[in-house]
N, C-alpha and C positions, 0 to 999 in steps of 0.2 A: 651622275655619269660614272661608269666603271666598266669592268670587264671580268666576270659577268655581273649582272645586277638583278637577276630574276629572283634572288632570295630576299631582296630588300623589303623591310617593313615600312620604309619611309613614305611611299605613296599612300598607304592606308592611313597613317597618322596625319599627314599634311592635308590630304583631301578631306578628312573628317574635320580638321580644324577650319578649313575654308568653308565647309558646309555649316558648321556651328556658328560662324561669324557672318553668314549670309554673303560670302564673297564668291558669287556664282560665276564670275568671269576669271577666276583663278583655277589652275589645275597643275598638279604635280605629276610628272611623267618619269618613266624609266628610260634611260638613255644608254643602251649598250654601245660603248665606244672602244674599238680595238686600240691597243697601245700604240700602234704606228701612225695613228691619225689624230692624236690628241690636239696638236696645234691647230690643224685645219678645222677640226670639229668645234673647238672653242670659238674660232672666228665666225664660223657659220651660225652657231647658236646665238652668239652675241649680236651679229650684224644682220642676220636674215631670219633667224628662227622665231623671233618674237618672245624670247625668254627674258625674264627679269634677272634670273641668275640660276645657278646650279649648285647642288651638293656634289662633292667629289669623293669617291671611295676607291678602294684598291682596284687596280695598281696605279692609279693616276695622281695620288695626293702630292707626290714629289714632282711628277712630270709636268704638272700645270704651272709650277712656280715661275719659270722664266717668262710666262706669257701673261702674268697678272701683276697687280701692285699689292704685294703682301703687307699686312700690318705687322706690328712688332711680335705678336704671338706666332703668326705663320712663319715669320723669319726665324724666330728662335727655334721653332720645331722643324723647320725645313720642309714643311708640308702644309697644304691648305685643304680644307674640306668644304668651304663655303665661298662662293664667288658671287659678287653683285656686278652684273654686266653694265649697270648704269654708269659706274665709274671705274669698272674693271678692277675693283678692290677685292682682296681675298683675306680670309682669316681662317682660324681653326677653332671651331666651337666645341671640340672634344674637351678642352680645358674647362670651359663653362659647364658642359654637360656633367662632368665628374664632380666638380666642386659644388655645383647647384644641387645635385642629387644627394651628396653627402650632407650638405646643409639641411636639405628637406627632411632627411632622416635623422636629424639632430645629432650628427656625428661631430664631435669637437675636433678641431684641427690645430688651432694656434697653440704652439708650445708642446704639441703631442709628438710622440715618437712613432713613425710610420715606416713599415716595411713594404717595399714594392717588389713584386715578382715579375721579372721580365725586363727586356732591354730593346723592345721594338718601338714602333711609332706610338702605340698606346701608352707605353711606359714613359716615353719622353714627355708626352702631354701630362701624365700624372705627376712626374717629378716637377715640371714647370708649375703646374697649378698648386700642388701641395706646398712647395717651398714658398711661393708667393702668398699662400694662406697662413704661413707662419709655422708649418710643421718641420720637424727634424726628420729628414728623409734618409733611409738606407735602402740601397738597391741590391737585390741578389738575382743571379741568373746562372743557368747551367754552364754557359760559356762566359767566363770572367772577362775575357778580352772584349767581347761585344758590349758588356755593361760599362767597362772602363772607357771605351771609345764614345759611348753615348754620353757619359758624364763629362768627358773632355769636350765634346761638341757643345754641350749646354753651357759649359764654362765660357767657351769662346762666343757663342751666339747670344747668350742671355745673362752672362755674368754670374751664373749659379755655381758657387764654390762649396756650399755647405753639404750637399748630398755626397754620400760615400758608398762604396761597394764593400760588401762582405759576402763570403761564401755562406750558403744556407745553414750549414752546421754551426758556424760562428754566430750568424745573425740571429738564429733561433734562441740563443742564450740571452739575448737582450730583452729589455722590458718595453714591448710595443703595445700600444693601445689599438692600433689599426694595421691590418694587412690588406694590401690591394693587389689582386691578381690581374695583371695586364697581359697575360699570355693567352693563347688560344687552346692551351692544353686542358682537355676535358670537354671541349665544345663538341656538339653533335657533328658526326656520328660516333666520335671516339669518347663516349661518355664514361668509360671505365678508367680513363687516364686522369692523372692529377699532377699539377706542377710542384706539389710538395712531396718530397722523398719519404717513402715509408720508413726509412732508417732514422728520420728526425722527428721528434715529438712536436706536434703543433702546439703553440702556446695556449695556455688555458685562459678562458674568459675574455678573449680579445674580440674586437669587431672585425669581420671579414667583408670586404667589398670585392665581389667577383664580377668583373666586367662581362663575363659570359652570360647570355640570357637564353640560350638554347643548348641544353635543357635549363629549365628554371632552377632545378636543384642539381648542382654538380657534385661530383665526389668530394671536391674540396669543401663545399658548403656543408656537406654531411660530416666531414672531419671536424670542421670548426664547431659545429653544434654539439658533436659528441664530446667536445672538450669544454662545454659550457659557454661557448661564445655566441655572439650574434652575427648572423650572416645576411647580407643584402645582395641580391642579384643585379645584373647590369642593365635590365630593361629601362630603368629610370634614367640612366645616363644617355642611352640612345634617344629617349624621348626629349630630354632636356637639351641635348646638343641640337636636336631638330627644332626645338622651340626657340633657341637662340638664333638659328638661321632664319626661321619664320619671321622673327622680329626685324632682322636686317632687311629682308626682302619687302615686307608689307608695312613696316612701321607700326604694327599692332602687336600688343602683348598676346602671346599664344595661349590658347586654352589648353593648358598642360594636362588637365584631367581627361579631357576629350581625346587628346592625342595618345595618352597612356592606355585608355580603354580600347582605342582602335588598334594600337600596336599589340595589345594582349589578344584581341580577337584574331588578328591576322596571324599571330604566332600560333594560336590554338588551331587555326585552320590548316597550318603547315604540318601539324602532327598527323 
C-alpha cells in the first residue's frame, strides 16, 4: 500500500514466489491508498479485506505507526514497511534487506569503516543495520542539520551513539571500505545526477552499494568503477526485504533467486 504504487516491482516477485512454492491460494496486490484514508484503509484491509498483511511504501511508512504494534526495529526507525494483520504487528525489513544483500555479496561489515550518503528513511535503516553489524559509521549529507537530527533521533530511539556526521569534503579523506548511497539522486529519470560532488575525489578501490536499482548502472556506480572500486546495485536489497516480509506472512523461506529473476524481468519490462 502506498500512493502511488504503480511503479512497484513487488507484485511480480511475490507472485513468482507463490507460484514457485505451489501456493495457489496466495496473491500479492497493489493497493493505492490516498494519504488521508490510511487509518480507515488499514482497518478495512485487516478486518474485511481477507489480507494476511501488507507492505507499506511511501508516503505511508510513518503514517501507519500509530495504528500497529511496531517491533523494536520499526520503533527505532519510526517507520514500518511490513504489517502482519493476524496480530497487527509491524516491522521494517529494509534493515534485513540491506544487511542480507551485503552479506550475500561477501561484503565485510564488522569492524569496517562505512560512509553513508543521505539522511532520509533509507539512511536511517542503513545506520541502524550497519551499526548493529559492527561497522563504524559516518554519515554525510548535503544538509548537515538533517543528518544531525537523524543521528540524534537514532540516539534517542535506538541508543546509537557511535555514528557521526562529517561533510563530504572531510569524510572523503577518511579510509572507508564501503560507501552506501541511500539517496534517490541518480534515480530514473534523473540519471545524469550523482550524490557525490564533482569537486571531491571518490575514494579509490572501495566497495559501493547504491540502493538505486533503476537504472541498474548509475552515474555514481560508474564513478566508483572508474576509481577501481566494486559497485553493487540496489535490486538485491529490494528482493531481500521482500523475502523477509514473505517469511513473516507465510512462515516459509522465500525463494530468493526466483524473486530476483522476477524483479529483474519486471524492471526490464518497464524500460
